[in-house]
N, C-alpha and C positions, 0 to 999 in steps of 0.2 A: 509338581508333575511337569516335566519338560514336554512341550508339544511343538517345538520349533521345527520347521521344515524349510528346505531350500526353495527359493522362488524361481519358477520358470515362466517365461512369457511365450505365448503362442499367438501367432498372427491369425487373422480370421480365416485365411485360406487353409491354414493348418488345422485349427480346431474344428472348423465346419466339416472338413473331410472326416475327421475322427467321429464327430457326432452323427454324420450320415451313415458311416459304416457301422456304428454301434446300433442305430435304429434298424438297419437292414438285417443285422445279425439277430437282434431281438425279434424282429418280425418272423424270421425263419424258425426260431425256437418256439414261437407261439402260433404258427400258422394253422396247424392241425386243430388245436384247441379252439381257435377263433372260428374256423370253418364249421366245426361241430356245433359251437354255440349258436351260429347263425341258423342252424337247422334244428335247434333245440334237442340235440343229441347228447347223451351222457356217455362217459368212458370211465370204467371202474378203476383204472390205474392212473391215467394221465390227467384227469380233471383235478386230482388231489391237490396239486400245487397251487391251484387257483381257487379252491374251495376251502380247504383246511386253513391255509394261510390268508385267504381273502384278499390277495393282491392281484389286481387286474393286469392284463398284458401291457397296458400303457405305462405302468411303472417301470417295466424293463426297457422301454424305448427311450426314456429320458437319460441322456448322457450327462455325466458330471466328470470334470477333470480331477476332482479331489483337491485337498488343501495344497497350497503352495504353488498353484498355477494361475497366472493372470491371463485372461482371455482378452486380446485386443479387439477393438471394434465390436463389442458385444453388449451394446446398450440395452438390447431387449432382455438381457438376463439380469440387469440391475434391479428389476422389480421381483425377481424370483426370491422365494423365501430362503434365507440364510446365504444370500449373496450380497456383496457390497462393491461399490466402485473403488478402484485404486488407480490413481493417475488417469491415464487414458483408457484403462481397461476395467475389467470386472473379475472378481475372484470369489471363491467360496469363503464365507465368513465362519470359519471353524470356531472362533472364539464365541460368536453369538450363539451358535448351536450348542456348544458346551454350557454356556451360561443359561440358556433357556431349557435345555434338556439334560441338565447335569446328572440327575438321578438315573435317567435312561442310559446316558453315555457311560457313567461309572459302572452301572450294573452290567452292561453288555461287555465292557472291557474286562471286568472282574471275571465273568463267566468264561470268556474266551481264554484268558490267561490260565485260569484254574484247570480248564479242560485240556489245554495245550500241554501242561506240565504234569498231568496225572497219568499213571500207567494205563495202557489200553487193556481191556478185557475182551476176550473173543469166545466166551463160552455160552452165550445166550441163544445162538442158533436161530434168531428171529422168532422165538416162540411167543413174543408179545401178541402177534396176530392170532395165534392159536388160543391164547388166553382170553382174547376178546370174544371168541366164539365158544368158549368152554361152557357146556351145559346151558346154552342159550336157546331160548325159544325162537328168537329172531337174530340173524347175523347182520353185520354192518354193510355187506355188499350183496347186491342182487344177482349173485352168481352161485352156482352149486359148490358144495364142499367136496373136494376130490376124494376124500376118504369117508364121506358121510358123517353124520353127527356122532355116532358111536366111535368111529375110527378117529375122529378129531379129538374127542374126549380122551380116548386111550393114549394118544400121543402126549397130551398134556400130563396125564397121570404117570406116564413112564419117564418124565423128565423133571429135572430140577429147574424151576423158573428163576432166572437171575437178572431180570430187568432192572436197569439202573436209571431209566428215564421216566420222570414223573408224567410227562404228557402222553406217554404210551400206557403207563401203569393205570392212569385214571380211567381208561376205557376197559380195563379188565372186568370180566363179569364178577358178580359177588362171590361166586364159588372159586374163582381163580385167584382172587386177592390174597387169601391166606397161604396160597401155595408159593408165592414169591419169597425169595430169601429175605427180603427186607420190605417193610411197609414204607413206601415212599410218600413224600409230601412236597408241596411247593416250597415250604420253609427250608427243606434240606436239599433242594435241587442243586445249589451251588457246590455242595459237598459230595454229591453223588454222580454228577455228570462226568463221563469219561470218554476218551476219544475212540474207543472201539465201538461205541453205540452208533448204529446207523441213524437213529432219529436225532442224535446230537449233531451228526454231520449234516443232516438235512436242514437243521435249524440254523446252520451258518448262513443260509439264504435269508432266513427271517431276520437275523441280526444285521446283515448287509442292507436290507431294505430299511430297517429301523434307523440305521445310521445315516440314511439319506444322502445329502450331497457330499458328505465326508468320504464316501466310498467311490473310487474311480470306476467308470463304466465297465472296463474289462473284468474287474473283480466281481462286480454284481452278476454279470452274465456267467462267469465261471462258477459262482456259488449256485446259480439256478441250474446249470448243467449238472453239477454234482448232485443237487437235490433230486433232479430227474432220474439220474442213474441209480441213486440210492432207492428211490421209490420203486424202480423196476425190480431190483433184487428183493426188496421188502415183500413185494407181492408174488414174485416167483417162488419165494420160500414160504409163502403163506399157505393156509389150508384150502384156499380157493382154487377151483378149476378154471383157469384163464386161457386154456389152449385156443378156444374160439376167438380170443382177442389177440393171439399171436405171442402169448407169454407161456413158456414151457416150464414146468415145475423144477425147482431145486428141492428134492425130497429130503428135508432135514430129519425125517424120521429114520433115515438110513445112514450108515457110516459114510458111504460115498457122498451122499447129499450134504452131510455135515462138513466134509472136507472141501467140497466145492463152495459151500457157503462161506466158510472161514477164509478161504483164499481170496474170494472177491471182497469180503468184508475188510480184510487187511488193506487191500488196494484202495478202497473207498476211504478208509480211515486215514491213510497216508495223504490222500488228496485233501481231506478236510483239515488235517493238521497244517498242510501247506497254506491253505486259505486262511486259517486262523492267524498264522504268522504274517501273512500278507496284509490282512485287515488291520492288525495291530500296528504294523509298520506304516501303512498308508495314512492312518488317522493320527499318528504320533502318540500312541497310547503306551508310553513307557513310564517308569517311575514306580511309586508305591502301589500295591494292590489295594483297591478300595474294599470297603467292608461289605458283609453279606447283606446288610439292610438295603444298600443301594441296588443289589441284584433283585431283591424281592419286589422292588417297585418297577423294575425295568420291564417286565413282561406284561404289565398292566397298562402300558401306554399305547 
């Protein structure tokens, strides 16, 4: 597998400006969440990216140049994990990362490539959130169902469930599971993931975090912004009434709502595909596609 990248050298006054701008941008993206956390307040939509993925705002603040960039006068970074000295500077040690996290690296690149080259499907209409509430005594969010319990169940029963993402499917209620076109499993995730899936697009953020210093700062923040925008549509198309929180419904139980959903879904899918390409290019992940077994280990690290 070829992983060669062209080397660039950044003077301290160059890279320190980039790092500071990155931290400021990250702070802006997380300001509302941090303010709520300081008051012990919860948000049913926006907290998701910090609870489901369990990544703290501080992770977004740390800027990495990515492989192939030497930072001059950066002795303080020489002790950072997966960095090494090179001449008078410091650079990301991509070789050490791949050596230590080989299964993780190969698994993520396998999944990104497979999803990138698979045809997108746009017929799910975000019904995974409905399936998670189907015939449930308790629902996942402490907000009302906009159609009530019976209305929510009726929407599920009137549609063909086509979820392809295991990490959404695993939260289906027991009565919803057999209604899905396929029974999904972790073992088959690499064969089922497809670029039209909102949750697959949201997970690009997860993979960017897991690849650590191999991912340049701007790509990490773009992946977070994509995940944030996907989460918004995910919940606007959900069965929950979130108007009090400033989220107005995309009523996927109607033809007009379905059209609105798919139009936005396509745009988000295109953004996710662009980020998959950018991630693979940034980390030098070309060559042979690794095997499925490597993917199966990746999400457990």
